[in-house]
N, C-alpha and C positions, 0 to 999 in steps of 0.2 A: 197598107197603111203606113204611116211615118209622119215625120214632123210637119206640121201645117205651114204648107210654102206658098200660100197664096199672097198676091200682092195688096189684097186688102187686111190680111193680118197684119203683115209689115208695117202698115200704115198706122194701124189702131196700134198695132206694140211701140211704134215711135213715139206717138202722142201720150199711149198709158203712161209709158215710163217718165215721161214731162211730167204728165198729171200726180204722180206720186213720188216725187222726187224729194218732197219736204215732208214727208209722211214719217214720222215717229216708226222705228223700229218695233214689230209686235207679231202678234201671229194674225196667219191670214186664212181664208176658204176660198177655193176657187170652183166654181159649180159650172159644171161642163166643160172639162178641159178639153177634151178632144184631142186632137194630137198637137195643139199648142205648147209652149213650152216658156209661157212667161212667168213661169215659177222658179226659173234659172236667175232672171232679173232680180225676184225677191229673195231668193237664197243667197245671193250675192251681197245683199244688203244686210243679211242676218235675220231675215224674216224666217219664222218657221210655220209650218200650218198644215193644211189637209186639200188635196187636189181630188174632186168627186167628177163621176161619170157614168151615165146609164150603160155605156158599152165596157163590159168587162175586158175583151180584146186591148182595146185603147188602155186601158188601165195596167195590164199586164205587159203591155209593149212600154209604158214610160217606167214602172218597177224594174223591167229588163235593164233599163238603160242609166238606173239610178248610178251616181257617183258618190264621193265622198262629202262634195260640199251639198249634196240634198238629200242627206242623211236625215236631216231635221224635216223632211216632207213626206208625210204619208199619201198614198194614193190608195183610193177604196172605190170599187164599183158598187154605189148605192145612192139611194133616194135623198136629197135635202131634206125632204119634209120631215123623214126621219131623225133629222139630226137634233140634239138638245144639248150642243156646245155652243159656247158665244167667240166672238173673233173680235179683232181689232178693225180687219179689214175683211168685206167679201167682194168677190170678182166675180162677174156672169158675163162674159164676152158671147154677144150671138145666141143668148138662151131664151130671154123672155118671149121672144117672139113665136116660140114653139108652142106656149102654152095659152089653151083658149080661156081659161080663168088666170090671167097674168095679174089680177089684183090679190089672189091666193099667194103668189109667188113673191111680191111684194111686200105683202103682210108678215111673210115667213123670214124674208131676209132682214125686214126690220128687227125681228126678233132675234135674228141670230147675231145681231152686232152688239157688240159692249156699248153703254153710253158713251156718247163721243164718236163712235167709230165710223168709219169710211165704206160707202159704196161706189163700187166703179162697174159701170156697165155698159156696153155697145149694143146697139140692134140696127136693124137695116132702116134706113129711113124713105119714106113718101112711097104711098100705093102705086104711083104714076111711073115708079120703077119696078113693079112686081112683073117677073119673068117666070118660065118655067123652071127656072133654077129653085126658086122660092117655095115652087110645089114640091119637087125632088127633095127639096130640104126640111119638107113639114113644117113651113112655117104657117102662121095662122095668119099672120098680118105685116105690114110695115106699119111705121110710125110715123105721125106727124108730131111736130116739136110740140105744139099747144097742147096735144093729146099727152103726149110722154110726161111733159112737166105737171099736168095735172095729176094723173095717175100717181106718181111719186109725191108730192106734196099732200095727196089725199091719205096716204100710208105715214105721213108726219116726216118726210125727209125734207132737209133744208138741202135745195140745189145750189152748188158751188160752181160749177162748170157746166154747160150743156152745148156741147161742139159737133157742128156738122162737117163730118170730115171727108177727105177724098177728092174734093173739086181741086181742078178740072181733070185730074189724070184716071180716077177711079171711074169717074161717068163715062170715060171713053173705053176703058178698057172692060167695065163689068160683063159687059154681054159676052166677052171671051172666057169668062171663067165658068160660063157652062161648060166649054170644052172639058175643063179640069173635072167636073161631077158627073157630065153625063155618061150614064150605063153605069155608075156604081150602085145606085138602087136594085136595077135590075141584075146587074151582075152578083148580088149579094144579097139577093131578098132572102135567102134562107138562112142566111147569117144570122139575122134578128128578128125575132117573132113579132110579130103584132102585139101579142099579150104573152109576155115572158113566162105566166104562170102556166102556159100550155106547152111549153117546150121543156125537153129533159135531157138536151144535149150536155155532154160534160163541160164545155167550155162556156155554159150559162148556169154553172152550178152555183156561182156567188149570188144569182138572182133567183133561182129556183129554190134555193134552201131558204129563203127567209122573203117569199113574196111580198109581205105586206110594206117593206122597205122601197119598193117601187108602186104600191098600188095608188097613192095620192098623184104622181104624176102619171101613171096609167089615165085617170080619170081627169086630168086637166089637159094632159098634151093634144096637140091636134093629130098627131100621127107618131105612134112610139117607136116604131120600125124605122121611119124614116129619120128622127131625130137622131136615133142612137148611131145610125149611120152618116150623119151630116159632117162628123169631125174628121171623116177619113177624106183623102185627095188621090186624084189619078196623077201620074209622071210624077210625083214629088221627087222622084231620084235625079230627075232633070230640072225642075223648078226650083230647087234649094239652093244650085248654085248661080242660078239667075236673080232672085230676091234678096239681096244684099242691101244694106243701109247705105254702105259705100257707094253703089252704083247710082241707087235711086234719091240720094241725099237733096240733090237740087230740087225736084219733085215733091220730097219732104217737106222741104222748106217752105215752096210756093204756097202749099195748102193752108199755111199758118194764115195768110193773108183774107181766107175765106170760112174761116172756122165758124165764125158767127152770122155768116151772111145765109144759111140753111139751103144752101146749093148741094150738097155732096150726097153720098148715097148711103150714110150711116151716120148713126149719133152715136157719140161717146159722153157720159154723162158721169159727173163725179157728185155725189150727195155725201150727206153726213145725217146721222141719228143725234138727236139732242143728248145734253148730258144726263137727263134726269131720268 
């Protein structure tokens, strides 16, 4: 495991940072933090909040790397369906596509927001881009723009930005991303149970001690074990030296021209709950 070093992650992080640049400091919830570190951006701006993931091994890794600026951030291996708190900002990068009942997720995320709160999500775009990479990650679908907008508006969200990111670079490099994930599930299939209720290994005591915390996600997820592993990457020790904004800055700029053209490999959507 390790920090998420993929090119797609870098592109999303670059755009997400800019989408939230004018957002007032407050509380946040990141669902499915995986091995990403977007919370560092939020912590540097004075946000405080909670990062969640269904994989306790990833949560333990984040906790072990905590430094002073991150003390205002909590890391918990828990199902977001069990949360009763509310936040000014909810983030869910590459999460929604794992759930068969994605409407149930959006309803819950709406409830987790304070009135006037902001939701920022990313999902993979276009079923025509479906590959074995989606299968290994436990995806239930890739989205089309009209479908995604409709689902969000049906749950009461006001859409502020709906960008299709990554074109043209990620469209060309996306097939190569399979190299970074091929073998992860087979190599670690014993590490994450299909149903954590049946697992008694010490590393899963966070889940087995309170099975109801993950029961809703088990019910709605397309594949629990694949989803729990989807935040891990191979060769992160190598690629973390390659995927830096400074090196890719011209390509990060080029994609801005195409954000509204619906030609990329993923959607990044910023929306808001009404203030009532």
